[in-house]
C-alpha angles and dihedrals in degrees: 000000000000090000091052091053090049092054092049092050093048089048089054091053091050090049091052090051091050089050088060097251111169091014135108132036137251114353091355097057117116115203116231091230128040127198093258091053097067140026108262129228105227123334109347112209141193101205120173107246124229092213100046103024091224137099113270122221101226115177102192144021090256093055090048092050094047090049089055089057092048091050091051094049115098091206096060114088101169137024122196113181127193090022114187123233097224144211093048090212090065097058089044089056092046091050092050093047095052094038099247127137109245116234113261141180106278092219103043102021089229114146111255129218107259120222139203114223095230137013105184134179112229115180105318096333137082115230126192120212134181118198122205140159115259089240090070096052094088094050108111095208092052091050090049092055089048088059092057088050093048094051092046092057094039090061087056093048090239120142110245127186145159123248115205120209095231090057093058114104099243098190093051091047093050090050091050089048090053094055098031103095092048093063086094102042117176092203090070092070097028095055096042134224097288095054093042090053091050091052091048094052097042095044095043091053092053094045091049088055089057098253117157113267097238093044093049092048093049091050090053092049091051095043094050097036094244129153110270109265096031096106093043090053089049091049087057090046093053091049092047091051089046092236086123122040126211133162100279092183091066118065112262108232112187093209090060132061119275108263116235092354117185141148103264102191131036094222133028123215112209097203122093123266110284091013 
């Protein structure tokens, strides 16, 4: 019976490889693991990335938060999450060589394909990053698996490192999270260039005068006959696209003025990134 289970598990791995899991780049990349494949730690999410234009398979709050930072970074051009350490035989050899038990399926005992949380392209280089809560950093088994990961990437001359949750800039992340979904805002194309420009000019003037964000946005909605919330969504859109600059390291509170507000770019392109 154990042999039968092993064959089925190996067949599943082969099937995942044939499906293209862990292959491709940008919008065409398919993560090795999907949310339904593993129990998640926290609120697993499938947010649409600014950088890749696809839904990311993020298995924990920490992965989600780190992905927000990657999306916001101008230097990052690709994000590949749940990246497989293939071929499996290589991590098995590494584990044997350094005297560490390779991770395996708890039910069948079959070795599993290890993954790195993120393989990202920064500039002209690929960088591998694992994100973990600080509470796991004293677990001997976790550290042992990290060593397999480290050696795997070292043989490929790719920089690998660990990101700890307590080192993540929470205020910046929460601000990115607040504007994130408005990066792709349907109102931009629905309202048209003329209306969008009117909103820009009217709203920017009020924000420059130190008016509270929500109050300025409501005034624009009323003045232009827009549905309430339209201008606030567009404020978030402009910040997400970095047309407008605010202090992202201080929590954005809509009932207060925008801190360090300024027009960040001389011209604004309405089409989506990469379009």
